[in-house]
C-alpha positions in Angstrom: -41.5 -31.2 -10.0 -41.3 -32.2 -6.5 -37.9 -33.7 -7.1 -36.7 -30.5 -8.4 -38.0 -28.7 -5.4 -36.2 -31.0 -3.1 -32.8 -30.5 -5.0 -33.3 -26.6 -4.7 -34.1 -26.9 -1.0 -31.0 -29.0 -0.4 -28.8 -26.6 -2.4 -30.1 -23.6 -0.5 -29.4 -25.4 2.9 -25.9 -26.3 1.8 -25.2 -22.8 0.5 -26.6 -21.3 3.7 -24.4 -23.7 5.9 -21.3 -22.9 3.9 -21.8 -19.1 4.0 -22.3 -19.3 7.7 -19.3 -21.5 8.3 -17.1 -18.4 8.7 -19.2 -16.8 11.4 -18.1 -17.2 15.0 -19.6 -16.4 18.4 -18.0 -13.4 20.2 -18.1 -13.0 24.0 -21.6 -12.4 25.3 -23.1 -14.7 22.7 -23.1 -12.0 20.0 -22.5 -13.3 16.4 -20.0 -11.6 14.1 -20.3 -10.9 11.6 -24.1 -10.9 11.0 -24.4 -8.3 8.2 -22.4 -6.9 5.5 -19.1 -5.2 6.1 -17.9 -2.0 4.5 -14.2 -1.6 3.6 -13.1 2.0 3.1 -10.3 2.7 0.6 -9.1 6.2 1.1 -8.0 6.7 -2.6 -9.5 6.5 -6.0 -10.4 3.4 -7.9 -7.9 1.5 -9.9 -4.8 2.1 -7.8 -2.7 -0.5 -6.1 -4.5 0.0 -2.7 -7.9 -0.2 -4.3 -7.0 -3.3 -6.4 -5.2 -5.1 -3.4 -8.1 -4.1 -1.0 -10.7 -5.6 -3.4 -8.8 -8.9 -3.8 -8.4 -9.2 -0.1 -12.2 -8.5 0.4 -12.9 -11.3 -2.0 -11.0 -13.8 0.1 -12.1 -12.4 3.4 -15.7 -13.1 2.4 -15.0 -16.8 2.2 -14.1 -16.9 5.8 -16.4 -14.3 7.4 -19.6 -15.6 5.8 -20.8 -12.1 4.9 -20.3 -9.7 1.9 -17.8 -6.9 2.0 -18.6 -3.6 0.1 -15.5 -1.7 -1.0 -16.0 2.0 -1.1 -13.4 4.4 -2.5 -13.3 7.6 -0.6 -10.3 9.6 -1.9 -9.2 13.1 -1.0 -6.6 14.9 1.3 -3.9 12.2 1.1 -6.2 9.5 2.5 -7.4 11.7 5.6 -11.0 11.9 4.5 -11.5 8.0 4.3 -9.7 7.7 7.6 -12.1 10.1 9.3 -14.9 8.2 7.9 -13.8 5.0 9.5 -13.3 6.8 12.9 -16.6 8.4 12.7 -18.3 5.0 12.2 -19.7 2.9 15.0 -16.6 0.8 16.2 -18.3 -2.5 15.9 -16.2 -4.1 13.2 -18.6 -3.4 10.4 -16.4 -0.6 9.0 -12.8 -1.6 8.2 -10.1 0.4 6.6 -7.6 -0.7 3.9 -4.9 2.0 3.3 -1.6 2.8 2.1 1.1 4.6 3.9 -0.3 8.1 4.0 -1.7 7.5 7.5 2.0 7.7 8.8 2.6 11.3 7.3 -0.7 13.2 7.8 0.2 14.8 11.0 3.6 16.3 10.0 2.2 17.3 6.6 -0.5 19.2 8.4 -3.3 17.2 6.8 -4.9 15.8 10.0 -4.2 14.8 13.5 -4.8 11.2 12.7 -2.2 8.5 12.7 -1.7 4.7 12.9 -2.2 5.1 16.7 -5.9 5.7 16.2 -6.3 2.3 14.7 -5.7 -1.4 15.6 -3.8 -3.4 12.8 -5.6 -6.4 11.7 -2.8 -7.2 9.1 0.1 -5.4 7.3 -0.6 -6.9 4.0 1.9 -6.3 1.2 4.3 -3.7 -0.2 4.0 -2.7 -3.9 7.7 -2.3 -4.9 8.9 1.0 -6.2 10.4 0.8 -9.7 12.1 3.3 -12.0 10.7 3.5 -15.7 11.4 5.5 -18.8 9.8 5.9 -22.2 10.4 3.0 -24.6 12.4 5.6 -26.8 14.4 6.9 -23.9 18.2 7.3 -24.4 18.6 5.4 -21.1 19.0 1.7 -21.5 20.3 0.8 -18.0 19.8 2.2 -14.5 23.5 3.2 -14.6 22.8 5.4 -17.7 20.1 7.2 -15.8 22.1 7.7 -12.6 25.3 8.8 -14.4 23.2 11.4 -16.4 21.7 12.8 -13.2 25.1 13.0 -11.6 26.6 14.8 -14.7 23.6 17.2 -15.1 22.4 18.0 -11.6 18.9 19.6 -11.5 18.3 18.9 -15.2 16.9 15.5 -15.5 13.1 15.6 -15.1 11.3 13.2 -12.8 7.5 13.2 -12.3 6.0 12.6 -8.8 2.7 13.1 -7.1 3.7 16.1 -4.9 5.0 16.7 -1.4 4.6 13.9 1.0 3.9 11.2 -1.4 6.0 8.1 -1.7 7.4 9.3 -5.0 8.6 12.5 -3.2 10.3 10.3 -0.4 12.1 8.4 -3.3 13.4 11.7 -4.4 14.6 12.7 -1.0 16.5 9.4 -0.8 18.1 10.1 -4.1 19.1 13.6 -2.7 20.7 12.0 0.3 22.8 9.8 -2.2 24.0 12.9 -4.2 21.3 12.8 -6.9 19.6 16.1 -7.7 16.7 16.0 -10.2 14.2 18.4 -11.5 10.9 17.3 -9.8 7.6 17.9 -11.7 4.3 17.3 -9.7 1.4 15.7 -11.1 -2.2 14.9 -9.6 -1.7 11.1 -9.3 0.5 8.1 -10.3 -1.3 7.4 -13.5 -0.5 11.2 -14.5 3.0 10.7 -13.6 3.2 7.7 -16.0 1.5 9.7 -18.7 4.1 12.3 -18.4 6.8 9.7 -19.1 4.9 8.4 -22.1 4.5 11.8 -23.4 8.1 12.7 -23.0 7.3 15.5 -20.6 9.7 14.0 -18.1 12.6 11.6 -18.3 11.6 9.1 -15.7 9.3 8.4 -12.7 9.1 6.0 -9.8 5.9 4.1 -10.0 4.4 1.2 -8.0 5.2 -1.9 -9.9 1.6 -3.1 -10.1 0.5 0.1 -12.0 3.1 -0.3 -14.8 3.0 -4.0 -15.5 0.7 -3.3 -18.6 3.0 -0.8 -20.1 6.0 -3.1 -19.6 4.2 -5.9 -21.4 3.2 -3.7 -24.2 6.7 -2.3 -24.5 5.6 1.3 -24.0 7.8 1.7 -20.9 11.2 0.3 -20.1 12.0 -0.9 -16.6 15.4 0.3 -15.6 15.7 -0.6 -12.0 14.1 -1.5 -8.7 14.0 1.2 -5.9 14.7 -1.5 -3.3 17.5 -3.8 -1.8 16.2 -6.9 -3.6 15.3 -7.7 -7.2 11.8 -8.8 -8.0 11.0 -12.3 -9.1 9.2 -11.3 -12.4 12.2 -9.3 -13.8 15.2 -11.0 -12.2 17.5 -9.4 -14.6 16.7 -5.8 -13.6 19.0 -4.4 -11.0 18.2 -2.6 -7.8 19.3 1.0 -6.9 21.2 -0.5 -4.0 23.4 -2.3 -6.4 24.2 1.0 -8.3 24.4 3.4 -5.4 26.4 1.9 -2.4 25.2 3.2 0.9 21.6 3.4 -0.1 20.7 0.0 1.5 19.8 1.7 4.9 17.1 3.7 3.2 16.0 1.3 0.5 15.3 -1.6 2.9 12.1 0.3 4.0 8.9 -0.6 2.3 7.6 2.7 1.0 4.0 1.5 -0.1 2.8 -0.7 2.8 -0.9 -1.6 2.5 -2.6 -2.4 5.8 -6.0 -3.6 7.0 -7.0 -1.7 10.2 -10.0 -1.0 12.3 -10.9 1.6 14.8 -9.0 1.2 18.1 -12.3 1.0 20.0 -13.5 -2.2 18.1 -14.0 -5.1 20.6 -11.0 -7.4 21.0 -13.2 -10.5 20.3 -14.1 -9.1 16.9 -10.5 -8.1 16.1 -9.5 -11.8 16.8 -12.1 -12.9 14.3 -11.0 -10.5 11.6 -7.4 -11.4 12.2 -8.1 -15.1 11.9 -10.0 -14.6 8.6 -7.3 -12.4 7.3 -4.6 -15.1 7.9 -6.8 -17.6 6.2 -7.5 -15.2 3.3 -3.8 -15.1 2.5 -3.8 -19.0 2.0 -6.4 -18.8 -0.7 -5.2 -19.5 -4.2 -6.7 -16.3 -5.6 -4.7 -14.2 -3.2 -1.5 -16.1 -3.7 -1.7 -15.7 -7.5 -2.5 -12.0 -7.1 0.5 -11.3 -5.0 2.8 -13.4 -7.3 1.6 -11.8 -10.5 2.3 -8.3 -9.0 5.6 -9.1 -7.3 4.2 -7.9 -4.1 6.4 -8.1 -0.8 4.6 -10.3 1.7 4.7 -8.1 4.7 2.1 -10.3 6.5 4.8 -13.0 6.7 7.2 -10.7 8.4 5.0 -8.8 10.9 2.5 -11.4 12.4 1.7 -10.0 15.9 0.0 -6.8 16.9 3.3 -5.6 18.6 5.4 -6.5 15.5 3.0 -4.5 13.4 3.0 -1.5 15.7 6.8 -1.4 15.8 6.8 -1.6 11.9 4.5 1.5 11.8 6.5 3.4 14.4 9.8 2.7 12.6 8.3 3.6 9.1 6.8 6.9 10.6 10.1 7.8 12.1 12.1 7.3 9.0 9.7 9.0 6.5 8.4 11.8 8.8 11.9 13.0 9.7 12.9 12.8 6.1 10.1 15.1 5.0 10.7 17.4 7.7 14.4 17.7 7.4 13.9 18.5 3.7 11.6 21.2 4.4 8.5 19.4 2.8 6.7 18.7 6.1 5.1 21.6 7.8 5.3 20.3 11.5 8.2 18.7 13.4 7.7 15.1 14.3 8.8 16.0 17.8 5.4 17.6 18.3 3.8 14.1 18.0 6.5 12.4 20.1 7.9 10.7 16.9 11.5 9.8 17.8 14.3 10.4 15.2 15.9 7.0 14.8 19.4 6.6 13.4 19.7 4.6 10.2 
């Protein structure tokens, strides 16, 4: 009995030591973290932002020595969750994992918040946009679809999640390239896919991670990648850039960048610890496998410093905000917020 008790005590000591290994001292002797961290995801459960945020949280825990609780707080295109983070104590115990909506909330009239209200810990990944149709669709290639849209302007139906979303931005790019579709809005990305499965529309632009199951089951056909580069898991599927010359300048932009952010008033010492932990998290086998299985673009390898991340946000906001405003989708001119119109 004594021997078993000794073994249990040793295990407890080892576990405690390992769990505390990720903790570091910040200036003034304050230990961070010393309690659980909350990660706010400003969208519903099950989407690409939620799934990626939860995977990142799992890996971050290994290097921070404290648990991370993921809370979904959807609504108003991500602005409700963003406000929750800014209303919290800026001590590093409330972090924000968000998609791109933070870059369009101002021009869409949803909030006064932007990336400027936060400090980037890491721009993590981009979930590629792909073009899918029903398994019984008459379209067997991307060229089939593009040709039909050109021959029947305003007739081919595409589902999307409404004004300001990444699917809408994709449609605006198509418009710039001479393609005119009949857009049908649905509440969310899952609804857009169901519309394709139910033959309510001809096609949709989805994040790749949300359609992999349908592709594996054969319920959907993958016609193309809305980007400049093909994806590793479907190397035979062409990109839209290959079909539509001149689209490269638009399609090179990551349209669903997912980022880990904190309130801009969080202490710099805490930011350094979070950044170091995030970099270590991307080296974990679980993270590497998740990224590979979902063909996610590794933005964290392209934008490694705070200045590089901020420049990425600025360029992204310029391209998308002006595209939304010029099309009449955005309510407010980007000029009001000092967003310069870059030439592409």
